[in-house]
C-alpha positions in Angstrom: -61.6 -77.5 2.2 -59.5 -77.9 5.4 -59.5 -75.2 8.1 -56.2 -74.7 9.9 -56.4 -75.2 13.7 -54.6 -73.0 16.2 -53.8 -73.3 19.9 -51.7 -71.4 22.3 -50.2 -73.1 25.4 -48.9 -71.2 28.4 -47.8 -72.3 31.8 -50.2 -69.9 33.5 -53.2 -71.4 35.4 -56.5 -71.0 33.6 -58.3 -68.9 36.3 -55.5 -66.4 36.6 -55.0 -66.2 32.8 -58.8 -65.7 32.3 -58.8 -62.7 34.6 -55.5 -61.3 33.1 -56.8 -61.6 29.5 -60.1 -60.0 30.5 -58.3 -57.0 32.1 -56.1 -56.8 28.9 -59.3 -56.9 26.7 -57.8 -59.9 24.8 -59.8 -62.7 23.3 -61.9 -64.5 22.5 -60.7 -68.0 23.2 -61.8 -71.2 24.9 -59.5 -72.0 27.8 -58.6 -75.6 28.6 -56.9 -76.1 32.0 -54.2 -78.8 31.8 -51.7 -79.9 34.4 -48.9 -78.0 32.8 -50.9 -74.7 32.5 -53.6 -73.7 30.0 -54.4 -74.3 26.4 -56.2 -71.5 24.6 -58.3 -72.3 21.5 -58.9 -69.2 19.4 -61.8 -69.0 16.9 -61.6 -71.3 13.9 -61.2 -68.6 11.3 -58.3 -66.7 13.0 -55.5 -65.8 10.6 -51.9 -66.5 11.6 -51.0 -62.8 12.1 -54.0 -62.3 14.5 -53.0 -65.5 16.3 -49.4 -64.2 16.6 -50.7 -61.0 18.2 -53.0 -63.0 20.5 -50.1 -65.2 21.5 -47.9 -62.1 22.2 -50.7 -60.8 24.5 -50.8 -64.1 26.3 -47.1 -64.0 26.8 -47.4 -60.5 28.1 -50.1 -61.2 30.7 -48.8 -64.7 31.7 -45.3 -63.7 32.5 -43.5 -64.8 29.4 -44.7 -68.1 28.1 -47.0 -68.6 25.2 -46.4 -71.2 22.5 -48.4 -70.7 19.3 -49.1 -73.9 17.3 -51.0 -73.9 14.0 -51.6 -77.0 12.0 -53.6 -78.6 9.2 -54.0 -82.4 9.5 -55.4 -82.8 5.9 -52.4 -81.0 4.4 -49.9 -82.3 6.9 -48.4 -79.0 8.0 -47.5 -77.6 11.4 -45.9 -74.3 12.3 -45.1 -73.1 15.8 -43.6 -70.0 17.5 -42.8 -69.1 21.1 -42.1 -65.4 20.3 -38.4 -65.8 19.8 -37.9 -69.3 18.2 -40.1 -70.9 15.5 -40.3 -74.2 13.8 -42.3 -76.2 11.2 -42.9 -79.7 9.8 -44.6 -80.7 6.6 -46.4 -78.2 4.4 -46.4 -75.4 6.9 -45.8 -72.4 4.6 -49.5 -72.2 3.5 -50.5 -72.0 7.1 -48.7 -68.7 7.6 -48.6 -67.0 4.2 -45.5 -65.8 2.3 -45.0 -62.6 4.3 -45.5 -64.3 7.7 -43.2 -67.2 6.6 -40.4 -64.8 5.8 -40.7 -63.1 9.2 -40.8 -66.4 11.1 -37.4 -67.7 9.9 -38.6 -71.1 11.0 -36.4 -74.2 11.2 -37.6 -77.8 10.8 -38.8 -79.4 14.0 -41.9 -80.3 16.0 -43.5 -78.0 18.5 -42.2 -78.4 22.1 -45.7 -79.0 23.6 -46.1 -80.6 27.0 -47.8 -84.1 26.8 -51.1 -82.8 28.2 -51.2 -79.9 25.7 -50.3 -82.3 22.9 -53.3 -84.4 24.0 -55.6 -81.4 23.7 -54.2 -80.8 20.2 -55.1 -84.4 19.2 -58.6 -83.9 20.6 -59.0 -80.6 18.7 -57.9 -82.4 15.5 -60.7 -84.9 16.1 -63.2 -82.1 16.3 -63.8 -82.6 20.1 -63.4 -78.8 20.8 -65.6 -77.6 18.0 -68.7 -77.0 20.2 -66.8 -74.5 22.3 -64.7 -72.9 19.5 -67.7 -72.4 17.1 -69.6 -70.8 20.0 -67.0 -68.1 20.6 -68.5 -64.6 20.2 -67.1 -61.5 18.6 -64.9 -59.9 21.3 -66.6 -56.5 21.4 -68.3 -55.5 24.6 -68.9 -58.9 26.1 -68.7 -60.1 29.7 -65.8 -62.3 30.8 -67.9 -65.5 30.9 -68.8 -65.2 27.3 -65.5 -63.9 26.0 -63.3 -66.5 27.6 -65.3 -69.7 28.4 -63.4 -72.2 30.4 -63.7 -75.7 29.0 -64.0 -78.3 31.8 -61.5 -81.1 31.7 -62.5 -83.3 34.6 -65.8 -84.6 33.2 -65.2 -87.8 31.3 -61.6 -88.1 32.6 -59.9 -86.3 29.6 -59.7 -82.8 28.2 -62.7 -81.9 26.0 -64.3 -85.3 26.7 
């Protein structure tokens, strides 16, 4: 069985975003700093509705940007939403559910991710982020360093290397 993967990209720098999310009591997610901002990797089992709420919180604390991308490489579907526009490719409906799909009003198209965030997506698909994502704790009552771990990107020369 294939597990859909989810990421949220925002233009906000990782350190500022980490503090803002902590103040907002939002999370958990692994944060990957990239040149264009930050990629957040929520827990593996997150449902689309919960991911949408988390992306909305990210938009709120980051000053407006927060692109949610959900995909399943085995089934070939991708769906994305930036809070006002949404799109999809392949078999995306099963990633969202019928009710969510009707609310999205998605149009065919690829997610407008910056190149460095798209590279993180590729590495996530390869399983290179699983160590961090599987280690994410339940959000209740945890300190900032455990709720929002920052994934280093300088070691090995590539994100998640």
